[in-house]
C-alpha positions as CSV (number, residue, x, y, z in Angstrom):
1,M,102.2,32.9,106.9
2,T,98.5,33.7,107.3
3,A,97.7,36.9,109.5
4,D,94.7,38.4,110.1
5,S,96.0,41.7,110.5
6,I,99.1,43.6,110.7
7,S,100.1,43.4,113.8
8,E,99.4,40.0,113.8
9,Y,101.5,39.8,110.8
10,I,104.6,41.5,112.8
11,E,103.9,38.7,115.6
12,Q,105.0,36.3,113.3
13,F,108.7,37.1,113.1
14,D,111.3,37.4,116.1
15,G,114.0,39.8,116.6
16,D,115.7,42.6,113.6
17,I,113.1,41.2,111.0
18,R,110.3,42.2,113.7
19,Q,111.7,45.5,114.4
20,R,112.0,46.3,111.0
21,L,108.3,45.8,110.1
22,V,107.3,47.5,112.7
23,T,109.5,50.7,111.8
24,V,108.2,50.9,108.5
25,Y,104.3,50.3,110.3
26,D,104.8,53.3,111.9
27,L,106.5,54.9,109.3
28,I,103.4,54.4,107.6
29,R,100.9,54.8,110.3
30,S,102.3,58.3,111.5
31,A,101.6,59.6,107.9
32,V,98.5,58.3,106.7
33,P,95.4,59.7,107.3
34,D,93.0,58.4,110.0
35,A,90.9,57.3,107.7
36,A,93.0,54.8,106.1
37,E,92.0,50.9,106.4
38,E,94.4,48.8,107.7
39,S,94.7,45.0,106.2
40,I,96.0,42.1,104.4
41,S,95.8,41.8,101.4
42,W,97.5,39.4,99.2
43,R,99.2,37.9,102.0
44,M,100.8,41.7,103.1
45,P,100.3,44.2,105.4
46,T,98.6,46.7,103.8
47,F,97.4,50.4,103.6
48,K,94.5,51.9,101.6
49,L,92.0,54.9,101.6
50,G,88.5,53.7,100.0
51,T,89.7,51.6,97.2
52,E,93.0,53.4,96.4
53,P,96.2,51.6,97.8
54,L,98.4,53.3,99.7
55,F,101.0,51.2,100.6
56,F,102.2,47.3,100.8
57,F,105.4,45.4,102.9
58,T,106.4,43.0,103.5
59,A,109.3,40.2,105.0
60,T,111.3,37.8,103.7
61,K,114.1,36.3,104.5
62,K,116.2,38.0,103.0
63,H,114.6,41.0,102.5
64,I,111.5,43.7,103.7
65,G,109.6,44.4,100.3
66,F,108.5,47.5,100.6
67,Y,105.5,48.4,97.2
68,P,104.8,52.4,97.2
69,T,103.0,52.3,94.1
70,P,104.7,52.0,90.9
71,D,104.2,56.6,90.3
72,A,106.3,56.2,93.6
73,M,108.8,53.7,92.4
74,A,109.1,55.6,89.2
75,H,109.3,58.9,90.9
76,F,112.1,58.1,93.0
77,S,114.3,55.4,90.8
78,A,117.8,57.2,91.1
79,Q,117.5,57.2,94.9
80,L,116.3,53.3,94.8
81,S,119.1,52.7,92.2
82,E,121.4,50.5,94.9
83,Y,118.6,48.4,96.3
84,G,117.3,45.5,94.7
85,T,113.9,47.2,92.7
86,T,111.1,46.2,90.6
87,D,107.9,48.4,89.3
88,H,106.5,48.3,92.0
89,L,109.2,47.3,94.8
90,V,111.8,48.3,97.3
91,Q,113.7,45.4,98.4
92,L,115.8,46.6,101.7
93,R,118.0,44.3,102.4
94,H,118.4,42.9,106.4
95,S,122.0,43.4,105.8
96,A,121.3,47.1,105.5
97,P,120.0,49.6,107.9
98,L,116.6,51.1,106.9
99,P,117.0,54.4,104.8
100,I,114.0,55.5,106.8
101,D,114.3,58.9,105.6
102,L,114.1,57.9,102.2
103,L,111.2,55.7,103.3
104,R,109.5,58.9,104.9
105,E,110.1,61.0,101.6
106,I,108.6,57.9,99.8
107,I,105.6,57.8,102.0
108,H,104.7,61.8,101.9
109,W,105.5,61.4,98.3
110,R,102.8,59.4,97.5
111,L,100.3,60.9,100.5
112,G,101.2,64.2,98.9
113,Q,99.9,62.7,95.1
114,L,96.8,61.9,96.0
115,Q,96.3,65.4,98.7
116,L,96.7,62.8,102.1
117,D,99.5,64.0,103.8
118,K,99.2,65.2,107.4
119,D,102.0,67.6,107.2
């Protein structure tokens, strides 16, 4: 699937997957600075500030992929132990509720790391 914007990307999905993508999008959008750019990079919805990538996310048949950068993955490794992960990715299985509080914490930590947190 290809898309030119995050909203176009999300619109390609139906039902629960679309809602899960909207939730992740809303969590990020509500926290990032207004200057953050929304785009599609590597076929994924992307938030970046200048050339600095902030977050990527995507949907597959089995999970939402959330990419908060390797530093965030390392910092939250204990909390992420119940999820499928790599150095860059958290797999949020569709069969389980989204961990809203954990995602919010990761987002704010990442932005704080760059001193960009709105709070």
